[in-house]
Backbone as a printed PyTorch tensor [residue, N CA C, xyz], in Angstrom:
tensor([[[ 28.0210,  26.1790, -18.0200],
         [ 29.6430,  25.9350, -17.9540],
         [ 30.3610,  26.1780, -16.6150]],

        [[ 30.3650,  26.8750, -15.8560],
         [ 30.7700,  27.3950, -15.0280],
         [ 30.6930,  26.3160, -13.7090]],

        [[ 29.5870,  25.8050, -13.9800],
         [ 29.1470,  24.6060, -12.9300],
         [ 30.0290,  23.5340, -13.0250]],

        [[ 30.3460,  23.1820, -14.4360],
         [ 30.7800,  22.1290, -14.7410],
         [ 32.6220,  22.0540, -14.6430]],

        [[ 32.5080,  23.3330, -14.9650],
         [ 34.2430,  23.5090, -14.8670],
         [ 34.5820,  23.3290, -13.0500]],

        [[ 33.9290,  23.7640, -12.3370],
         [ 33.8980,  23.5970, -11.1260],
         [ 34.2100,  22.1370, -10.3360]],

        [[ 32.5880,  21.4740, -10.8720],
         [ 32.6140,  20.0320, -10.8780],
         [ 34.2010,  19.0820, -11.0410]],

        [[ 34.3600,  19.4730, -12.2890],
         [ 35.9560,  19.2560, -12.8230],
         [ 37.2210,  19.3820, -12.1770]],

        [[ 37.2190,  20.7600, -11.7430],
         [ 38.1670,  21.1730, -10.7740],
         [ 37.9750,  20.2690,  -9.5740]],

        [[ 37.2800,  20.0640,  -8.9260],
         [ 36.9650,  19.4770,  -7.5240],
         [ 37.1510,  17.8910,  -7.7080]],

        [[ 36.9710,  17.1620,  -8.7770],
         [ 37.0730,  15.8510,  -9.1290],
         [ 38.4520,  15.6690,  -9.3810]],

        [[ 39.4210,  16.7170, -10.2750],
         [ 40.7500,  16.4860, -10.1610],
         [ 41.8330,  16.6790,  -9.0490]],

        [[ 41.1610,  17.5110,  -7.7920],
         [ 41.5570,  17.9450,  -6.6220],
         [ 41.8210,  16.3270,  -6.2240]],

        [[ 40.6890,  15.8020,  -5.8750],
         [ 40.1720,  14.8130,  -5.2540],
         [ 41.4980,  13.5760,  -5.7170]],

        [[ 40.9230,  13.4270,  -6.8700],
         [ 42.1290,  12.6530,  -7.3800],
         [ 43.4930,  12.6310,  -7.7790]],

        [[ 43.9000,  14.1340,  -7.0110],
         [ 45.2820,  14.3370,  -7.5630],
         [ 45.3270,  13.8530,  -5.3380]],

        [[ 44.3640,  14.2290,  -4.6160],
         [ 44.7500,  13.1460,  -3.0240],
         [ 45.0070,  11.8990,  -3.1240]],

        [[ 44.1630,  11.3250,  -4.1370],
         [ 44.4410,   9.5470,  -3.9280],
         [ 45.4110,   9.2780,  -4.8170]],

        [[ 46.3800,  10.2160,  -5.6210],
         [ 47.1550,   9.6180,  -6.1970],
         [ 48.1620,  10.1200,  -4.9160]],

        [[ 48.1490,  10.7360,  -4.1180],
         [ 49.1200,  11.1610,  -2.7810],
         [ 49.2620,   9.7640,  -1.9110]],

        [[ 47.7650,   9.5040,  -1.5820],
         [ 47.6740,   8.0640,  -0.7770],
         [ 48.3600,   7.3090,  -1.4160]],

        [[ 48.1870,   6.7820,  -2.7100],
         [ 48.7560,   5.8340,  -3.3430],
         [ 50.3880,   5.9940,  -3.3150]],

        [[ 50.7710,   6.8970,  -3.0310],
         [ 52.4380,   6.9870,  -2.7130],
         [ 52.6680,   6.5940,  -1.4710]],

        [[ 52.1690,   7.3850,  -0.3260],
         [ 52.0940,   7.0300,   0.9100],
         [ 51.7190,   5.4940,   1.5210]],

        [[ 50.8180,   4.8730,   0.6120],
         [ 50.3600,   3.4240,   0.5050],
         [ 51.4830,   2.5000,   0.0420]],

        [[ 52.5640,   2.8790,  -0.6370],
         [ 53.1120,   2.2120,  -1.3570],
         [ 54.6230,   2.2380,  -0.7840]],

        [[ 54.5030,   3.1450,   0.1640],
         [ 55.8800,   3.5120,   1.1060],
         [ 55.3370,   2.3190,   2.4210]],

        [[ 54.3870,   2.0670,   2.4950],
         [ 54.2580,   1.4620,   3.7740],
         [ 55.0260,  -0.1080,   3.7830]],

        [[ 54.9450,  -0.8270,   2.6260],
         [ 55.4120,  -1.9900,   2.7090],
         [ 56.9220,  -1.7610,   3.0090]],

        [[ 57.7220,  -0.8920,   2.2710],
         [ 59.0320,  -0.5950,   2.7460],
         [ 59.1040,  -0.4740,   4.2140]],

        [[ 58.6330,  -0.0340,   4.8830],
         [ 58.9530,   0.5180,   6.3160],
         [ 58.8330,  -0.7110,   7.0690]],

        [[ 57.2630,  -1.2310,   6.2690],
         [ 57.0490,  -2.5820,   7.7050],
         [ 56.7780,  -3.5390,   6.5270]],

        [[ 57.2790,  -4.7200,   6.5740],
         [ 57.5990,  -5.6740,   5.1950],
         [ 56.4740,  -6.8510,   5.6730]],

        [[ 55.8960,  -6.8040,   6.8330],
         [ 55.3830,  -7.7980,   7.4570],
         [ 53.4180,  -6.9720,   7.1380]],

        [[ 53.3220,  -5.5430,   7.1570],
         [ 52.1260,  -5.3060,   6.7550],
         [ 50.9930,  -5.2590,   5.8570]],

        [[ 50.1790,  -6.4190,   6.3100],
         [ 48.9950,  -6.5060,   5.2560],
         [ 47.6030,  -5.8920,   5.6230]],

        [[ 46.8620,  -5.0480,   4.9160],
         [ 45.6420,  -4.5450,   5.2580],
         [ 44.8600,  -5.5810,   5.5430]],

        [[ 43.8400,  -4.9590,   6.4890],
         [ 42.6180,  -5.9370,   6.9740],
         [ 41.6570,  -4.7360,   6.8000]],

        [[ 40.4470,  -5.4890,   6.9670],
         [ 39.0150,  -4.5800,   7.4290],
         [ 39.0180,  -3.3400,   6.3180]],

        [[ 38.6360,  -2.1770,   7.1190],
         [ 38.4570,  -0.8490,   6.5430],
         [ 39.7310,  -0.5910,   5.7510]],

        [[ 41.0000,  -0.7860,   6.0840],
         [ 42.1930,  -0.6030,   5.6750],
         [ 42.2800,  -1.3860,   3.9540]],

        [[ 41.8240,  -2.4990,   4.1760],
         [ 41.8680,  -3.3410,   3.0560],
         [ 41.2190,  -2.5460,   1.8480]],

        [[ 39.8080,  -1.6860,   2.3960],
         [ 38.9480,  -1.5280,   1.2550],
         [ 39.4110,  -0.6520,   0.7880]],

        [[ 39.9140,   0.8530,   2.0640],
         [ 40.5730,   1.8490,   1.5960],
         [ 41.8210,   1.4180,   0.2140]],

        [[ 42.2590,   0.4750,   0.6690],
         [ 43.4610,   0.3540,  -0.5230],
         [ 43.2350,  -0.0500,  -1.6230]],

        [[ 41.9880,  -1.3930,  -1.9370],
         [ 41.8450,  -1.4460,  -3.0420],
         [ 40.9950,  -0.4640,  -3.6450]],

        [[ 40.3250,   0.1910,  -3.0910],
         [ 39.6510,   1.4170,  -3.7250],
         [ 41.0500,   2.6180,  -4.7620]],

        [[ 41.8070,   2.8670,  -3.2030],
         [ 42.5090,   3.8280,  -3.7240],
         [ 43.7120,   3.0440,  -5.0960]],

        [[ 43.7800,   1.8380,  -5.1750],
         [ 44.4260,   1.3680,  -6.2920],
         [ 43.7610,   0.8360,  -7.4560]],

        [[ 42.0840,   0.6500,  -7.2470],
         [ 41.3920,   0.4220,  -8.5520],
         [ 41.1090,   1.8440,  -9.4920]],

        [[ 41.0910,   2.7760,  -8.4950],
         [ 41.0290,   4.3010,  -9.0040],
         [ 42.2350,   4.5900, -10.1110]],

        [[ 43.3070,   4.2050,  -9.2390],
         [ 44.8110,   4.8980,  -9.8320],
         [ 45.3440,   3.7890, -11.1210]],

        [[ 45.2360,   2.6160, -10.6370],
         [ 45.6540,   1.5460, -11.8130],
         [ 45.4390,   2.2340, -13.5630]],

        [[ 43.8890,   2.1890, -13.5620],
         [ 44.1990,   2.0030, -15.1190],
         [ 44.9700,   3.1990, -15.9940]],

        [[ 44.8990,   4.2520, -15.4420],
         [ 45.6970,   5.3560, -15.8770],
         [ 47.3850,   4.9710, -16.0010]],

        [[ 47.4730,   4.5110, -14.9530],
         [ 48.7350,   4.3660, -14.8500],
         [ 49.6690,   3.0090, -15.7700]],

        [[ 48.5380,   2.2340, -15.8860],
         [ 48.9020,   1.0670, -16.7140],
         [ 48.9920,   1.3140, -17.6520]],

        [[ 48.1030,   2.3260, -18.3290],
         [ 48.1560,   2.7840, -19.9970],
         [ 49.8380,   3.7050, -20.0190]],

        [[ 50.1270,   4.6430, -18.9940],
         [ 50.9270,   5.5340, -19.2930],
         [ 52.4190,   4.5860, -19.3270]],

        [[ 52.3570,   3.2090, -18.5200],
         [ 53.5750,   2.7400, -18.0580],
         [ 53.8910,   1.6750, -19.5790]],

        [[ 52.8830,   1.3720, -20.4430],
         [ 52.9660,   1.3320, -21.6790],
         [ 53.9970,   1.7950, -22.4160]],

        [[ 54.0000,   3.2100, -22.6670],
         [ 54.8560,   4.1650, -22.9730],
         [ 56.0510,   4.5550, -22.6360]],

        [[ 56.1050,   4.5480, -21.2260],
         [ 56.9990,   5.0190, -20.1720],
         [ 57.3710,   3.9980, -19.4590]],

        [[ 58.5720,   3.1530, -19.4690],
         [ 59.2710,   2.3560, -18.8190],
         [ 59.5150,   2.6310, -17.5690]],

        [[ 59.8180,   2.1530, -16.5050],
         [ 60.6380,   2.6670, -15.3790],
         [ 62.2140,   3.1160, -15.6640]],

        [[ 62.3930,   4.0930, -14.8890],
         [ 64.0280,   4.5240, -15.0850],
         [ 64.7660,   3.8030, -13.9720]],

        [[ 65.8670,   3.1700, -14.4550],
         [ 66.4510,   2.4510, -13.7030],
         [ 67.9620,   2.9750, -13.5580]],

        [[ 68.0140,   3.2590, -11.5440],
         [ 69.1190,   3.4390, -11.4950],
         [ 69.7150,   2.6720, -10.2020]],

        [[ 71.1200,   2.1550, -11.1340],
         [ 71.2020,   0.5830, -10.4110],
         [ 70.0950,  -0.3950, -10.0510]],

        [[ 70.2140,  -0.3770,  -8.6340],
         [ 69.0430,  -1.8190,  -8.4270],
         [ 67.7830,  -0.9060,  -8.2360]],

        [[ 67.2850,   0.2840,  -8.1580],
         [ 66.4460,   0.8830,  -8.0230],
         [ 65.8770,   1.3360,  -9.7520]],

        [[ 64.1680,   1.0490,  -9.5010],
         [ 63.3660,   1.3400, -10.6900],
         [ 62.3950,   2.7380, -10.3800]],

        [[ 62.8200,   3.7760, -10.8130],
         [ 61.4440,   4.7360, -10.6140],
         [ 60.6460,   4.9070, -11.4700]],

        [[ 59.7250,   4.6590, -11.1980],
         [ 57.8680,   4.5800, -12.2240],
         [ 57.8260,   6.3480, -12.2770]],

        [[ 58.3140,   6.3530, -13.4740],
         [ 58.0900,   8.0420, -13.9620],
         [ 57.1450,   8.0240, -14.6950]],

        [[ 56.2180,   7.1660, -15.1040],
         [ 54.5690,   6.9430, -15.0420],
         [ 53.9940,   7.8290, -13.9980]],

        [[ 53.9310,   7.2090, -13.1750],
         [ 53.3130,   7.9840, -11.8900],
         [ 53.5180,   9.4860, -11.9850]],

        [[ 54.7650,  10.1120, -11.9370],
         [ 55.3310,  11.5730, -11.9000],
         [ 54.3420,  12.2030, -13.1480]],

        [[ 54.2650,  11.3140, -14.2880],
         [ 54.0470,  11.9470, -15.7660],
         [ 52.2090,  12.1580, -15.4890]],

        [[ 51.6980,  11.2130, -14.7000],
         [ 49.8920,  11.0920, -14.4150],
         [ 50.0710,  12.6200, -13.4750]],

        [[ 50.6490,  12.5590, -12.3360],
         [ 50.5780,  13.5790, -11.4670],
         [ 50.3110,  15.1020, -12.1090]],

        [[ 51.7530,  15.1670, -12.6790],
         [ 52.0790,  16.3190, -13.5040],
         [ 50.8220,  16.5150, -14.4020]],

        [[ 50.0350,  15.7000, -15.2130],
         [ 49.1190,  15.7480, -16.4670],
         [ 47.9750,  16.2500, -15.4150]],

        [[ 47.7730,  15.6230, -14.2370],
         [ 46.2300,  15.8930, -13.4210],
         [ 46.8210,  17.9890, -13.0110]],

        [[ 48.0020,  17.7390, -12.3090],
         [ 47.9420,  19.3980, -12.2930],
         [ 47.7430,  20.3260, -13.2980]],

        [[ 48.2230,  19.7810, -14.2590],
         [ 48.0450,  20.8210, -15.6810],
         [ 46.8460,  20.9210, -15.6970]],

        [[ 46.5210,  19.9860, -15.7920],
         [ 44.5830,  19.7850, -16.5030],
         [ 43.9790,  20.8550, -15.4840]],

        [[ 44.2530,  20.7710, -13.9170],
         [ 43.6010,  21.5790, -13.0110],
         [ 43.6390,  23.1320, -13.2980]],

        [[ 45.0270,  23.2770, -13.4750],
         [ 45.2800,  24.7690, -13.8390],
         [ 44.8510,  25.1780, -15.5050]],

        [[ 44.4440,  23.8740, -16.3960],
         [ 43.8660,  24.9280, -17.0430],
         [ 42.6100,  24.7920, -17.1490]],

        [[ 41.7990,  23.9920, -16.1830],
         [ 40.5680,  23.8800, -15.8720],
         [ 40.2120,  25.5160, -15.1010]],

        [[ 41.1060,  25.8270, -13.9380],
         [ 41.2610,  27.3450, -13.5500],
         [ 41.2760,  28.7930, -14.5560]],

        [[ 42.2270,  28.6880, -15.3330],
         [ 42.2880,  29.7190, -16.5850],
         [ 41.0380,  29.1650, -17.3880]],

        [[ 40.2770,  28.2200, -17.5460],
         [ 39.1300,  28.4030, -18.3520],
         [ 37.8920,  28.9150, -17.2550]],

        [[ 38.0210,  28.7510, -16.3680],
         [ 37.2460,  29.6640, -15.0970],
         [ 37.1530,  30.9980, -15.1440]],

        [[ 38.5770,  31.3830, -15.2200],
         [ 38.5860,  32.7750, -15.3140],
         [ 38.3480,  33.6170, -16.5980]],

        [[ 37.8160,  32.7510, -17.8510],
         [ 37.3070,  33.2650, -18.6810],
         [ 35.8210,  33.2340, -18.7230]],

        [[ 35.2290,  32.4180, -17.9730],
         [ 33.7310,  32.3610, -18.3810],
         [ 33.3440,  33.3680, -17.1530]]])
């Protein structure tokens, strides 16, 4: 049981890193508008978006972006990140019981 919890914890941790990578990748076009990923970078971008898009799309159906003037903040991303962090903390608490 402990081994499964440890694997789950590390899986969630890697997923949180992938979410952080997505944040950084979403900022790149703001600073470099003509940027288009090519080669290995294209594969990395595609992998990150493929892994993070399904849960984000589900959350975005229920949580619309918050509009502040001309800016729309994607609250679904923040909710997903918080859920991953809470799940990691729950796994740590379960590991202490085992």
